[in-house]
Structures are given as C-alpha cells and as structure tokens.
C-alpha angles and dihedrals in degrees: 000000000000115000127190113211123203124190124184106141099129132339104338126074108209130183127177144164119221124185117199090218104034100032126221108002102177142343136185130191131190116193123204095203096117092050095049093042089077088064099039094243146019115311105203097209093050090046092054094048092049092051088055091053095047110037101075097044089048091050092051091048092049092051090048091050090054096040091238136123134217089258089063092063120110096185143357122225125193138176105263094179175055103012143075108335097223093045093049091054092066096064090037092054095046094045094049092043091053090046091056095042095047099032090237130140120259124217123201109211129202108238094222092049087056090055093044092054097039095093087063086073090062126092113260095030127196122247125224130299109051143137113253127204108200105194121170144124093287105026141043112177140148116214139177105228115197098164143332104311094007102108128154117193109226100173143338142185117284093206131351119025116234094253091047090053090050091052095045092048090049089052090052088055094048095246097138129221133349086032104178098069091042091052092050093051092050091046089062088066096046140087109242091194096062094078130034117220128180124260100220116218092353090140099028093121093233136076098251125116137215123186104163091089092052090054090048090050089056090050090053091047093050092051090054094056116102088204128015098208126166094267092051092048090051092049092049090049091051092049092048094048092047091053092048094048093048092054094045092048094048093050091048090053089048090054092049091052094044095050100034089226119143102207129074122193120196118199138167134057097297087055086078091065108120097211091051091050092048092049094048092045090052092047092049092051092049098043098035107243130118126247126200133191133186115248110282093252089056097052094087123056110301144160094239093071090048093049091048095047089046091053090054090053101045092126088061092056115127139198113282112248140111106002135210133184130216113221087179117038129159113226091210091069095064117114122236113267 
C-alpha cells in the first residue's frame, strides 16, 4: 500500500511517500524559518499562505523522486491536528481534494502520534513496547507506548515545553529566531561550570517537568552581568543546556525504572540536540537499556512521519468529503490501530 503523507501544522511543509512493503520512498521538506525570522517568531497567516505555495510543488517532486504517479496512491494521510488552524487547512484541503479526485481513502493523523512513531522509520528501529520522550517546541511528555494508539501518559511539562524554553532563553540572549539551534551551537563553545542554574523538579518524585523557572533564572543571570560579551553568552548557553539535559535525562531514567521497559525512544525537534543524545546514549550504556532516535532530518515536522502513521491506521481511513481540522486534540483520545 502506497501512502502519501502531508504535513502543514506550523512552519514546515512536509510531503512523503511511504510504502508498507518497501518503506519510505521519498520525502521533501520546506522550512519557513528564514521568513519568520524577520518577525522573531511564527506568523500564522504567513505560514498558511506559504504552505499553499509549497505543498503541490513538493508533492510533484516527491512523486518524481519515487518514480510514482498520483494514480499509484492507495491512500492519503494528512496532519489533522493539533497545530495552527489555518496552516492545518492546507494539508486537509489537498488530502481531501485528492481523495475525491482519485477515489482513495483519506486518513487524518494526530501530529504527536506522527512524532511518537517516527523512530520506527530508523534503522535499527525499536519494537513495542517502549518509553517515549516527546520533546519539541510545543510539547514535553513521557509516555509508555505499547502499540499504535496504546499510549499512557507518564509525565508532562507543567508550563513551558523544552523547545519553548530553548527559544525564549535564546531570545533573552539576543540570538534571534529560531533560537534553540543557535543556543545549542553557542553552548558547544561555552563553559557550563561557570554559572550555576537550577534543575527544576529534578527531585520532585514524579515524571513531570517545569522549565519556566529555568528560563527566569537565565533572565536574572543576564541582568546581573556587567557585560554580556560573546564568551559570557556562550557560558550561559552551556549552563542552560546542561541543566535542561540533566533534567530530561533524569526523568527518562525515572520512566524506565517505573515501567520496567528497556527501550527509550526520543522524538521531536529537541531530540536532535547533540548533548541530549550523548547524555542519553551514555546513560543507556551504563544502565543497560536501549535508546532510539529518528533520523536527524525527521526530528522536526515532516511528511514522512505522517505517511508512516497513516499507513499504520489504514483501517481507520474514511471517505473523503467535508473536512475539518483539530487545532487542539488530545492524544489520549485516539483509538488503537
């Protein structure tokens, strides 16, 4: 079965083709980072208009890359939510339009389920069950994943998500947008030991997170500096990243112990962070569990994860027709595949 995946939930337009026998055949991503950088963050109306410009050319390119045509498709999957309402409508409109034109089923995919399942596109891939750390700009959650649609929430952030805290801290340091990757690059040049920052909820006894206080601690630290030169910025970045990684690692180990599972999956944009990967790899080697990540190009929003998740949910496909999107959508309400 050949599934076309369309992703347009925020500021990346992603298109991919996934074959249930041959695997991922092709994928294309267009990021809007340069456009939104002029405004210091995502502008929803501009995001929506750009998705409209990009999605059809990307689809044509993806089909050409795979040597396939629209008539070869067996189903079309799209991100139904959560996300920006206007942006979501682009993939929804195209998916449903293709469904009507081709007489093919259409599958609405939960964006977070796409991220959760994306490490299954890696080689080697984990097998169910596993603990998943979903860590991105909008979400920080730990889940026990026992199958497609069988998700148990173990802990989540009580305020800022990890990626959000990265971006806000970068803005405090004048690093521009998108801030998270810029902060991580600068952290590689810094001395994490120069400044001491808190590890929020490190010893809370549960698996929840809180990063707003860490961001506030950076603000206080910045205000105390007589001069915020490049070296000081780098050292603050290093201290912030070290604190973030320590908390995320400790909570992951707590989830492994609580569930008794021996596999950890890390998904979402922050999952591309090199220091986080290195820390989790070292922990896994020491404490004898396995850790898996999606390929780096599939850490951010992408069509491949939507095509794959759609393929796993083919039996939930529905007739193409009037469409709706879900800007807010609880992952816990999904049925088992």
